[in-house]
GUVEXKE-810595 format. One record per residue: x, y, z of N, C-alpha, C in turn; residue number from 0; residue in three letters. Coordinates in steps of 0.001 Angstrom, whole numbers. Atoms other than C-alpha are relative to their C-alpha. Layout:
      n_px      n_py      n_pz     ca_px     ca_py     ca_pz      c_px      c_py      c_pz   pos   code
         X         Y         Z         X         Y         Z         X         Y         Z   NUM    ALA
...
***
This chain:
      n_px      n_py      n_pz     ca_px     ca_py     ca_pz      c_px      c_py      c_pz   pos   code
      -986      -502       945     19055    -13064     14884      -714       581     -1221     0    MET
       650      -660      1130     18065    -10630     12118       394      -678     -1306     1    THR
      -338       615      1301     17797    -12337      8710       775       971      -882     2    PRO
      -801      -864       858     20364    -11028      6261      -777       436     -1229     3    GLU
       816      -326      1169     17968    -11193      3312     -1387      -612       152     4    PHE
      1364       491       -12     14224    -11635      2890      -630       207     -1381     5    LEU
       829      -206      1178     11907    -12150       -62     -1118       973       366     6    PHE
      1114      -911      -222      9254     -9441      -430      -895        33     -1229     7    ALA
      1001       -46      1061      6053     -9344     -2472      -997      1092       349     8    VAL
       965     -1082      -209      3804     -6293     -2867     -1030       -73     -1122     9    ASP
      1063       183       989       496     -6988     -4625      -759      1315      -159    10    VAL
       692     -1253       269      -857     -3825     -6230     -1241      -214      -835    11    GLY
      1219        98       778     -3860     -3049     -8368       223      -407     -1440    12    GLY
      -263       332      1403     -2153     -3588    -11724      1188      -936      -193    13    SER
     -1160       884       115       982     -5618    -10979       407      -515      1373    14    SER
      -592       537     -1226      2854     -7661     -8399      1464       376        -2    15    VAL
     -1412      -359      -128      6141     -6160     -7263       690     -1053       854    16    LYS
      -761      1051      -663      8799     -8638     -6152      1390       522       319    17    LEU
     -1313      -501      -331     12064     -8011     -4368       752      -841      1011    18    GLY
      -867       521     -1059     14957     -9056     -2165       395      1196       848    19    ILE
      -265     -1118      -910     15384     -6830       901      1005      -446      1050    20    VAL
      -994       381     -1008     18398     -6831      3204      -428       456      1395    21    ASP
       342      -285     -1390     18444     -6393      6993       -62      1467       348    22    GLY
        50     -1442      -228     18815     -2609      6683     -1145       664      -763    23    LYS
      1130      -550       728     15670     -2205      4613       344       487     -1391    24    GLY
      -398      -388      1355     17461     -1842      1273      -475     -1058      -986    25    VAL
       431       916      1055     15863     -3374     -1817      1191      -224      -920    26    VAL
     -1224       270       763     18842     -5069     -3443      -286      -553     -1392    27    VAL
       403       474      1330     16935     -6545     -6381     -1518         9       -60    28    ALA
      1468       -24       103     13396     -6204     -7724      -441      -241     -1428    29    LYS
       616       287      1293     11062     -7082    -10547     -1492       235       160    30    ASN
      1449      -156       -77      7364     -6777    -11398      -670      -887     -1025    31    ALA
       811       812       899      4712     -8995    -12955     -1315       727      -247    32    LEU
      1292      -628       275      1835     -7183    -14699     -1120     -1036        28    33    PRO
      1107       941       -90     -1539     -8776    -14012      -494      -457     -1375    34    PHE
       464       363      1337     -2330     -8756    -17732       682     -1259      -521    35    LEU
      -736      1183       457       276    -11505    -18157      -360     -1252       803    36    SER
       309      1107      -892     -1307    -13734    -15481     -1449      -421      -190    37    LEU
      1344       474       319     -4302    -15910    -16311      -739      -588      1195    38    ALA
       634       681     -1123     -4962    -17529    -12922       841       167      1258    39    SER
      -746       -13     -1253     -3951    -17754     -9275      1224      -907       -93    40    PHE
     -1125       942       134     -1769    -20745    -10126      1141       630      -801    41    GLU
     -1028      -678       792        46    -18694    -12765       696      1073       819    42    ALA
      -573     -1012      -879       547    -15894    -10263      1013      -626       952    43    LEU
      -888       651      -961      2063    -18261     -7683      1255      -541      -686    44    ALA
     -1142       597       705      4273    -20040    -10225       974      1067      -482    45    GLU
      -891     -1025       549      5624    -16914    -11908       645       830      1109    46    GLU
      -587      -739     -1110      6130    -15095     -8597      1141      -794       625    47    ALA
     -1050       835      -581      8116    -18029     -7202      1224       -45      -901    48    ALA
     -1125        52       934     10246    -18295    -10327       753      1324       -37    49    GLU
      -637     -1313        38     10902    -14562    -10377       792       268      1273    50    SER
      -715      -195     -1262     11849    -14453     -6689      1275      -840        39    51    LEU
     -1174       865        31     14200    -17392     -7137      1079       581      -906    52    ASP
      -967      -611       925     15827    -15663    -10108       642      1238       605    53    ALA
      -554     -1187      -661     16247    -12438     -8130      1035      -391      1043    54    LEU
      -939       443     -1032     17909    -14306     -5277      1308      -468      -620    55    ALA
     -1223       461       664     20331    -15970     -7672       786      1159      -608    56    ARG
      -695     -1131       638     21107    -12642     -9354       865       780       976    57    SER
      -797      -726     -1003     22434    -11188     -6084       677      -965       978    58    VAL
      -635      1037      -821     23748    -14476     -4633      -486        71      1447    59    ALA
       587       -76     -1333     21349    -14192     -1686      -768     -1280       304    60    ALA
       793      1142      -441     19638    -16886       363     -1056       506       975    61    ALA
      1034      -560      -884     16488    -15193      1719      -604     -1062       913    62    PRO
       431       955     -1015     15147    -16786      4887     -1500       -54       203    63    GLU
      1448         0      -146     11441    -15935      4618      -595       905     -1071    64    ALA
       718      -800       997      8790    -14282      2434     -1038       860       705    65    ILE
      1034      -906      -488      6777    -11213      3410      -858       442     -1168    66    GLY
       927      -345      1077      3671    -10514      1333      -918      1126       453    67    ILE
       919     -1114      -236      1829     -7184      1271     -1123      -117     -1021    68    ALA
      1130       214       904     -1670     -7590      -189     -1193       833       434    69    ALA
      1184      -778      -375     -4916     -5632      -303      -895      -766       964    70    PRO
       993       611      -872     -7525     -6259      2360       592      -691      1207    71    GLY
      -358       690     -1229     -7210     -8745      5180        46     -1498      -255    72    TYR
      -155      1441       151     -5911    -12311      5161       125      -660      1366    73    ALA
      -148       782     -1227     -6112    -14976      7864      1493      -184       273    74    ASP
     -1438       110      -257     -2656    -14773      9527       505     -1437        29    75    PRO
      -440      1381      -134     -2577    -18536     10098        76      -736     -1327    76    ALA
        60       722      1271     -3351    -19555      6510       377       855     -1206    77    THR
      -241      -887      1124     -2824    -16502      4322     -1177       108      -954    78    GLY
      1170       -66       866     -6283    -16999      2803      -686      1360       136    79    LEU
       640     -1314       -77     -7923    -13666      1900     -1402       -95       561    80    PRO
      1320       -44      -610    -10960    -12812      4004      -810      1202      -461    81    LEU
       703     -1218       405    -11782     -9342      2678       932       842      -868    82    ASP
      -745     -1036       700    -10701     -6704       197       731      -408     -1254    83    GLY
      -696       421      1226     -9690     -8614     -2939      -702       497     -1264    84    THR
       755      -482      1149    -12086     -6704     -5202       872       569     -1101    85    GLY
      -894      -581       996     -9241     -4844     -6923       969     -1022      -586    86    ASN
      -943      1033       468     -7195     -8050     -7312      -696     -1365        48    87    VAL
       741      1267       -23     -9510    -10962     -8192       879     -1242         9    88    PRO
      -879      1170        34     -6539    -13294     -8784       301      -545      1399    89    LEU
      -328       443     -1361     -5928    -13431     -5018     -1079      -891       595    90    LEU
      1090       806      -527     -9267    -15145     -4498       217     -1486      -246    91    GLN
      -220      1396       362     -7788    -18377     -5850       639      -858      1069    92    GLY
      -641       799     -1041     -5994    -19436     -2674       902       848       863    93    GLY
      -938      -689      -878     -3260    -18565      -201      1348       154      -708    94    SER
     -1289      -234       659      -289    -16950     -1932      1142      -317       948    95    LEU
     -1044       308      -979      1712    -17309      1282       284     -1502        48    96    ALA
      -195      1451       -19      1137    -21075      1375       720      -474     -1253    97    GLU
      -599       432      1258      2035    -21473     -2282      1475       379       -87    98    GLU
     -1397      -431        99      5241    -19433     -2081       861      -683      1054    99    LEU
      -759       728     -1026      6306    -21080      1191       346     -1400      -484   100    ALA
      -228      1360       497      5914    -24496      -432       999       -11     -1161   101    ARG
      -839         1      1194      7603    -23565     -3711      1433       443       286   102    ARG
     -1336      -529      -284     10565    -21679     -2174       604      -564      1287   103    LEU
      -484       722     -1180     10851    -23770      1004       513       930      1108   104    ASN
      -296      -897     -1117     10950    -20851      3458     -1324       463       602   105    VAL
      1247      -490      -605      8367    -19447      5929      -523      1227      -736   106    PRO
       621     -1145       669      5905    -16872      4607     -1099       575       882   107    ALA
      1071      -659      -732      3440    -14359      6023      -594      1097      -867   108    ALA
       722     -1025       753       826    -11993      4586      -575      1030       941   109    THR
       656     -1057      -750      -371     -8634      5869      -553      1023      -986   110    ASP
       605     -1047       819     -2357     -5684      4559      1075       874      -640   111    ASN
     -1027      -753       725      -474     -3676      1933       277      1369       614   112    ASP
      -222     -1317      -602     -1017      -287      3583       685      -109      1358   113    ALA
      -683       252     -1276         6     -1695      6971      1489      -225      -264   114    ILE
     -1404       274       315      3213     -2986      5367       727      1266      -433   115    CYS
      -637     -1248       433      3961       317      3629       267       907      1192   116    ALA
      -166      -828     -1202      3449      2096      6946      1133      -527       862   117    THR
     -1082       596      -779      5746      -340      8736      1350       287      -645   118    LEU
     -1252      -315       691      8404       200      6069       462      1413       277   119    GLY
      -361     -1388      -288      8291      3959      6637       269       219      1486   120    GLU
      -222      -104     -1439      8113      3519     10423      1413      -430       363   121    LEU
     -1310       545      -364     11302      1465     10554      1151       582      -822   122    GLU
     -1109      -379       870     13292      2742      7584      -226      1288      -795   123    PHE
       313     -1157       821     11648      5884      6189      -288      1260       786   124    GLY
       269     -1312      -599     10137      9249      7083      -551      -106      1410   125    VAL
       564       155     -1334      8511      7803     10217       966      -491      1056   126    GLY
      -896       633      -980     11631      6480     11886       401       926      1146   127    ARG
      -390      -928     -1064     12195      9633     13944     -1198       720       614   128    ARG
      1189      -625      -584      8594     10510     14856      -772     -1030       803   129    VAL
       770       893      -864      6240      9084     17446     -1285      -463      -662   130    SER
      1317       314       548      2957      9233     15559      -170       640     -1379   131    SER
       269      -546      1324      1879      9696     11943     -1073      -829      -690   132    PHE
       949       724       841      -694      8703      9348       586      -136     -1389   133    ALA
      -436       218      1369        53      7235      5945     -1207      -393      -837   134    LEU
      1040       344       962     -2377      7181      3027       685      -474     -1272   135    ILE
      -540       517      1250     -1501      4986        57     -1039       206     -1102   136    THR
       897      -251      1129     -2986      6000     -3279       548      -709     -1227   137    VAL
      -337       707      1226     -2840      3588     -6188     -1271      -173      -793   138    GLY
      1296       272       620     -5694      1924     -8015     -1112       354       969   139    THR
       920      -362     -1075     -7541      2254     -4705       709       835      1047   140    GLY
      -580      -782     -1098     -6812      3897     -1361        22      -849      1262   141    ILE
      -136       667     -1283     -5528      2424      1883       763       903       948   142    GLY
      -778      -812      -928     -3592      3575      4876        53      -612      1378   143    GLY
      -122       455     -1379     -2657      3144      8490       421      1175       879   144    ALA
      -299     -1026     -1000     -2187      5188     11643       984      -568      1010   145    LEU
     -1000       386      -995       825      5011     13954      -131       941      1205   146    VAL
        66      -773     -1239       449      6168     17576      1046      -566       957   147    ILE
     -1077       424      -909      3443      6034     19924       780     -1177      -583   148    ASP
      -806       953       757      5295      3987     17273      -615     -1403       -70   149    ARG
       727      1252       187      2659      1249     17197     -1102       223     -1031   150    ARG
      1035      -101      1017       431       662     14186     -1338      -400       605   151    ILE
      1326       243      -562     -3233       866     15174      -730     -1041      -833   152    VAL
       741      1070       667     -5173     -2288     14337     -1305      -260       751   153    ARG
      1236       404      -630     -8606     -3684     15059       118     -1372       623   154    GLY
        44      1321      -615     -9672     -6923     16669       602     -1045      -940   155    ARG
      -660      1067       764     -7658     -9962     15521       971       541     -1037   156    ASP
      -979      -573       910     -5222     -7627     13787      -579       598     -1263   157    GLY
       625      -546      1209     -7749     -6311     11277       566      1381      -317   158    LYS
      -514     -1313       398     -6407     -3348      9275     -1138      1011      -122   159    PRO
      1033     -1019       242     -8263       -39      8989      -343        55     -1481   160    PRO
       416      -188      1389    -10134       839      5798      -103      1494      -284   161    GLU
        -3     -1435       281     -9083      4398      5035      -831       329     -1235   162    PHE
       714      -257      1245    -10568      4119      1555     -1507         3       162   163    GLY
      1442        67      -233    -14015      3496      3060      -527      1219       752   164    ALA
       501     -1215      -653    -14174      6875      4820      -984       707      -922   165    MET
      1012      -683       803    -17335      8608      3617       274      1500        42   166    VAL
      -333     -1424        84    -16313     12081      2445     -1089       822      -670   167    LEU
      1098      -691       682    -19347     12934       299     -1275      -834       149   168    GLU
      1227       791      -185    -22523     11378      1794     -1025       315     -1096   169    PRO
      1007      -192      1022    -25219     10842      -794       532        30     -1416   170    GLY
      -582        28      1345    -22809     10647     -3729      -667     -1109      -825   171    HIS
       721      1000       808    -24392      8738     -6652       628     -1393        -5   172    PRO
      -634      1322        98    -21787      5952     -6700       -86      -713      1341   173    TYR
       165       789     -1230    -22526      3207     -4169       803     -1287       -90   174    GLU
      -759      1259       -71    -20301       310     -3096       -42      -515      1421   175    ARG
        98       624     -1321    -20782     -2092      -206      -937       793       923   176    GLN
       966      -744      -799    -23703        41       936       434      1399       381   177    GLY
      -515     -1330      -334    -21574      3194      1199        18       883     -1242   178    LEU
       -20      -970      1097    -21823      6318      -940      1009      1103       303   179    ARG
      -941     -1104      -161    -19116      8884     -1489      1217      -341       827   180    GLY
     -1182       372      -774    -16164      6962       -88      1255       648      -573   181    THR
     -1295      -567       369    -12622      8279      -198       549      -676     -1252   182    PHE
      -555       728      1143    -11542      5535     -2615      -784       270     -1284   183    GLU
       818      -210      1185    -14457      6099     -4973        31      1442      -494   184    ASP
      -124     -1395       398    -13755      9827     -5060      1414       355      -450   185    LEU
     -1371      -458       217     -9958     10027     -5095       998     -1097      -303   186    ALA
      -916      1063       402     -8455      6610     -5866       388       160     -1467   187    GLY
      -465      -131      1375     -6487      6323     -9081     -1028      -456     -1020   188    GLY
      1011       519       916     -9194      4243    -10743     -1136       995      -177   189    LYS
      1104      -956        49    -11870      6810     -9860       393      1274      -738   190    ALA
      -466     -1238       643     -9809      9817    -10962       142      -193     -1512   191    ILE
      -177       281      1424     -8926      8210    -14293     -1352      -156      -691   192    ILE
      1328       188       592    -12545      7178    -14918      -705      1339      -203   193    ALA
       640     -1304       116    -13772     10719    -14260       621       823     -1120   194    ALA
      -699      -728      1063    -11131     12202    -16565      -376      -574     -1363   195    TYR
       330       641      1267    -11869      9665    -19308     -1414       348      -442   196    ALA
      1377      -351       338    -15572     10502    -19124       -70      1393      -629   197    ALA
       -22     -1353       566    -14693     14118    -19940       647        35     -1383   198    GLN
      -752       -59      1259    -12270     13378    -22777      -509      -972     -1052   199    THR
       476      1003       934    -14045     10416    -24343       986     -1114      -259   200    GLY
     -1008      1054       163    -10948      8226    -24047      -391     -1247       784   201    GLU
       196      1229      -762    -10884      4652    -22801       848        65      1267   202    ALA
      -718       -96     -1267     -9935      4560    -19130      1208      -927        50   203    ALA
     -1113       953       -47     -7718      1504    -19684      1223       490      -763   204    GLU
     -1136      -564       732     -5519      3594    -21986       695      1118       767   205    ASP
      -532     -1112      -785     -4776      6110    -19222       615      -497      1293   206    LEU
      -545       254     -1336     -2727      6160    -16010       333      1343       634   207    ASN
      -219     -1251      -715     -1848      8736    -13372      1267       713      -470   208    MET
     -1214      -645       518      1631      9346    -14803      -304       797     -1262   209    SER
       387      -695      1221       104     10263    -18142      -819      1247       315   210    LEU
       791     -1165      -393     -2403     12564    -16448       898      1105       551   211    LEU
      -927     -1004      -533       440     14285    -14605       738       697     -1146   212    ARG
      -682      -599      1151      2309     14815    -17891      -909       983      -722   213    GLU
       943      -882       678      -791     16296    -19443      -279      1261       824   214    ARG
       239     -1163      -854     -1413     18560    -16458      1166       981       -83   215    ALA
     -1183      -858       102      2154     19863    -16627        78       691     -1360   216    LEU
       -13      -572      1348      1637     20495    -20349     -1146       982      -219   217    ALA
      1056      -992       104     -1391     22661    -19618     -1402      -534      -191   218    GLY
      1330       584       121     -4308     20239    -19829      -808       350      1248   219    ASP
       766      -482     -1152     -6892     21938    -17577      -784     -1120       676   220    ALA
       777      1094      -591     -8942     18758    -17105       895      -937       810   221    ARG
      -939       815      -769     -5883     16759    -15986       419       727      1263   222    ALA
      -354      -793     -1175     -4894     19594    -13661     -1123       -47      1032   223    ASP
      1145        50      -905     -8402     19590    -12186      -112     -1363       676   224    ALA
        45      1339      -588     -8155     15830    -11617       932       -90      1206   225    ALA
      -931         5     -1133     -5094     16291     -9412      -474       934      1110   226    PHE
       545      -911     -1008     -6755     19211     -7667     -1080      -715       819   227    GLU
      1032       776      -687     -9700     16953     -6826       629     -1020       948   228    THR
      -680       986      -838     -7398     14237     -5532       628       672      1220   229    MET
      -638      -703     -1102     -5430     16717     -3419      -995       490      1031   230    GLY
      1014      -509      -927     -8599     18176     -1915      -547     -1122       880   231    ARG
       541      1097      -793     -9968     14800      -822      1049      -588       949   232    TYR
     -1054       493      -902     -6622     13638       576       164       966      1169   233    ILE
       -96      -991     -1073     -6425     16890      2552     -1167      -126       967   234    ALA
      1161       186      -869     -9938     16286      3867       207     -1191       934   235    GLN
      -244      1190      -818     -8966     12807      5062      1091       258      1034   236    ALA
     -1074      -298      -946     -5695     13975      6624      -478       985      1073   237    PHE
       488      -970      -977     -7424     16935      8273      -840      -655      1075   238    GLY
       810       726      -978     -9925     14602      9915       881      -770       974   239    THR
      -898       765      -873     -7091     12425     11247       769       912       950   240    MET
      -709      -947      -868     -5179     15426     12561      -926       496      1109   241    ILE
       947      -475      -994     -8286     16721     14319      -297     -1061      1060   242    ASN
       296      1087      -932     -8865     13300     15913      1181      -352       896   243    LEU
     -1160       564      -711     -5314     12462     16984      1116       990       283   244    THR
     -1045     -1023      -163     -3204     15668     16837      1352      -456      -531   245    ALA
     -1268       402       612      -576     13903     14707       614      1194      -732   246    ILE
      -706     -1108       629      2065     16185     13212       591      -371     -1352   247    GLU
      -554       429      1278      3086     14114     10174     -1032      -814      -761   248    LEU
       886       736       909       946     12935      7251       815      -386     -1223   249    CYS
      -861       540      1046      2570     10741      4618      -854      -532     -1148   250    VAL
       682       484      1193      1436     10043      1059       857     -1096      -632   251    VAL
      -726      1119       583      2432      6650      -340      -732      -589     -1181   252    GLY
       559       606      1190      1606      4308     -3184       606       615     -1243   253    GLY
      -554      -484      1260      2307      4963     -6834       -98      1502      -166   254    GLY
       200     -1434       164       973      8510     -6593      1056       818       736   255    ILE
     -1029      -733      -737      3755      9445     -4168      1118       469      -923   256    SER
     -1044      -376       948      6054      9628     -7201      -296      1339      -676   257    LEU
       342     -1311       563      4181     12772     -8286       669      1135       764   258    ALA
      -759      -985      -786      6049     14619     -5518      -776      1263       285   259    GLY
       590     -1284      -343      5381     18291     -4976     -1200       368      -837   260    GLY
      1131      -287       881      2947     18366     -7886     -1318      -295       708   261    PHE
      1195       343      -766       390     16644     -5621        79       527      1426   262    LEU
      -126      -384     -1401      1765     17437     -2159      -336      1464       232   263    LEU
       304     -1423      -162      1506     21193     -2680     -1506       245        -4   264    ASP
      1461      -131        34     -2184     20804     -3480      -609      -463      1322   265    ARG
       501       485     -1295     -2778     18751      -339       262      1046      1077   266    ILE
      -333     -1022      -998      -985     21367      1761      -928      1205      -121   267    ARG
       841     -1172       213     -3050     24141       210     -1423      -233       518   268    ARG
      1367       302      -431     -6354     22387      1016       -81      -419      1464   269    HIS
        27       535     -1361     -5321     21127      4458      -607       986       987   270    LEU
       461      -993      -961     -6076     24373      6258     -1522        81        70   271    ARG
      1462       -67        17     -9736     24269      5190      -652     -1193       693   272    ALA
       538      1218      -611    -10114     20841      6866       541      -278      1397   273    ASN
      -732       296     -1240     -8027     21177     10032      -125      1151       989   274    THR
        68     -1007     -1058     -8345     22995     13346      1267       865       -29   275    TRP
     -1168      -886       165     -6051     26074     13179      1140      -274       964   276    PRO
     -1027       236     -1008     -4199     25244     16393       858     -1219      -343   277    TYR
      -707      1234       342     -3241     21826     14996       670        59     -1369   278    LEU
      -537       -21      1353     -2633     22606     11328      1361       680       -66   279    VAL
     -1266      -735        18       263     24906     12194      1208      -923       113   280    ALA
     -1116       925      -199      2416     21907     13173        -5     -1165      -987   281    ASP
       149      1170       862      1251     19496     10473       923        66     -1214   282    ALA
      -851       125      1185      3688     18320      7806      -582     -1037      -949   283    ARG
       428       941      1034      2777     16609      4524      1240      -417      -779   284    ILE
     -1180       504       692      5501     14398      3061      -360     -1228      -826   285    LEU
       107      1260       733      5828     11637       493       826     -1060       726   286    ALA
      -807      1064      -575      7161      8254      1543      1451       146      -459   287    THR
     -1421      -114       340     10936      8177      1614       397      -986     -1088   288    GLU
      -398      1062       929     11075      4987      -417      -953      -158     -1177   289    HIS
       867        35      1161      8371      5778     -2970      -776     -1292      -109   290    GLY
       774      1207       242      6834      2693     -4489       654     -1249       579   291    ASN
      -658      1144      -644      9340       447     -2663      -409      -165      1459   292    ASP
       387        84     -1414      7764      1123       749      -710     -1312       309   293    SER
       716      1247      -231      5498     -1897       355       924     -1200        77   294    GLY
      -972      1093       -51      8395     -4246      -402       795        30      1299   295    LEU
      -794      -138     -1226     10457     -2889      2480      -846      -361      1222   296    ILE
       882       302     -1113      7478     -3098      4806      -397     -1460        70   297    GLY
       321      1428       -13      6584     -6640      3731      1140      -796       626   298    ALA
     -1158       657      -604     10122     -7710      4634        63       288      1499   299    ALA
       -22      -357     -1418      9943     -5818      7935     -1075      -763       767   300    ALA
      1103       721      -642      6615     -7496      8717       372     -1444       293   301    MET
      -321      1401      -240      7836    -11054      8256      1189      -128       944   302    VAL
     -1110        11      -951     11049    -10211     10134      -527        94      1434   303    ARG
       596      -121     -1336      8930     -9140     13113      -682     -1299       418   304    ARG
       693      1238      -354      6926    -12333     12938       983     -1127       305   305    ARG
     -1019       996      -315     10095    -14416     12927       666       272      1338   306    LEU
      -635      -408     -1265     11413    -12452     15928      -975       873       781   307    ASN
      1042      -814      -630      8272    -11341     17818       417       544      1363   308    PRO
      -179      -546     -1335      8383     -9048     20822     -1156      -478       858   309    VAL
      1025       467      -926      6312     -9796     23910     -1364       569      -372   310    ALA
      1356      -443       267      2583     -9653     23210      -326       222     -1454   311    GLY
       249      -259      1416      2945     -9444     19419       200     -1251      -855   312    GLU
      -242      1237       734      3239    -13099     18407     -1092      -242     -1047   313    SER
       906       285      1113      1642    -13723     14986       640     -1128      -801   314    VAL
      -605      1166       670      2107    -17011     13095       563       310     -1378   315    PRO
      -461        37      1383      4106    -17558      9941      -382     -1363      -556   316    VAL
       327      1266       659      3284    -20269      7421      1305      -687      -355   317    ILE
     -1275       684       168      6060    -22841      7423       -90     -1050     -1112   318    LYS
        25       992      1083      7015    -25043      4457      -175     -1415       508   319    PRO
       145      1350      -546      7059    -28085      6766     -1459      -439        38   320    SER
      1425       328       -34      3258    -27872      6794      -455      -738     -1251   321    ALA
       417       600      1259      3202    -29188      3230       774     -1285      -307   322    PHE
      -778      1224       213      5584    -32128      3669      -877     -1224       221   323    VAL
***
C-alpha cells in the first residue's frame, strides 16, 4: 500500500531542506535549516527531527517513513556515511537515518542526493515520459545520475556514480583526491564563486550564484563569463554522456536549475561542440520540473520504493524497533 505521506530530507552544501511529501510526489510542507545555525551532528539531528515533527503537525499528516538524500554514499543498512561528506562535515558525526528513525519512531533510509533527485524526476518530473536520460545537479558541488530503460544506473552494492569527478581539464593546477581538472572543481558553485571572487577581490562567503546571476543580468561581464564557463563545462559533460549512450534528454538540477534559460541557453549553445552531429540533433536540455524540490520528492520516492520493493530491488530500511 502506498504511504499517504512521507518525511523527506535533502542535505545540501549550505542547508538541510526538510519536507512532507504526499503519495503523488507533491511537497505539501517544507522548511530549511542553514548549516551556519548548526554546531554539531547532534544539533542537526535534533533540529531536523523537531522541524519535521512541526511540519507534520502543520498539515495534520502522519508520515510513515523518512527518506534522506545526502551527498556521497552511505551504508544502506546503517545510514553511516562511507564517502563524499567533504562538502558537509556535519554528516560525519553519525547516521542521520538512525537518529531520525529513533526520534520520530518511523523507518528511515538514506541514498545519494543526485540519485534521489533523478528518481524524483523519473517518477514525477521531466523524466516520467522518457526511457533514458541524464541528470546533473549543480549546487555547492556537482553530482548526477544516468537512467537507462527507466532504471537508474548504479555500481556494485548500489554505489552512486561520481559525475563531479569526471576529469574535463587534465593537468589543471587544482588537485583533489589525486585528480586534476574535475568537473566539480571547474564548474561547481563553490568553484565558480571562488574564481569570480578572485577577480573582484570580494570574499567568496559573501557571494552566491543568485547574486552572480543578478549581476550578469545587470551587465557585469565577469559574472556573465562565470555562467558561460559553467555552461561550457556542463555541455562538455552532457556531450560525453550523449556520445556514450545516445540519450535524448539531459536535465539540469540542483539550486542552479532555478537560473532557467539564462544557463540552459548557454549549455545548448556549447553542446554542439562536444557532441556527435548525428546525436546532438535529437538532444534536449531541460531544467528539472520541480526545481530545488526534486531532492525532497526523490527522497520520498526512494524510501517508498524500499518499503514496497519490486523483485530484485530489496534494500533495507532502518527501523525504530532497532533502538528499543
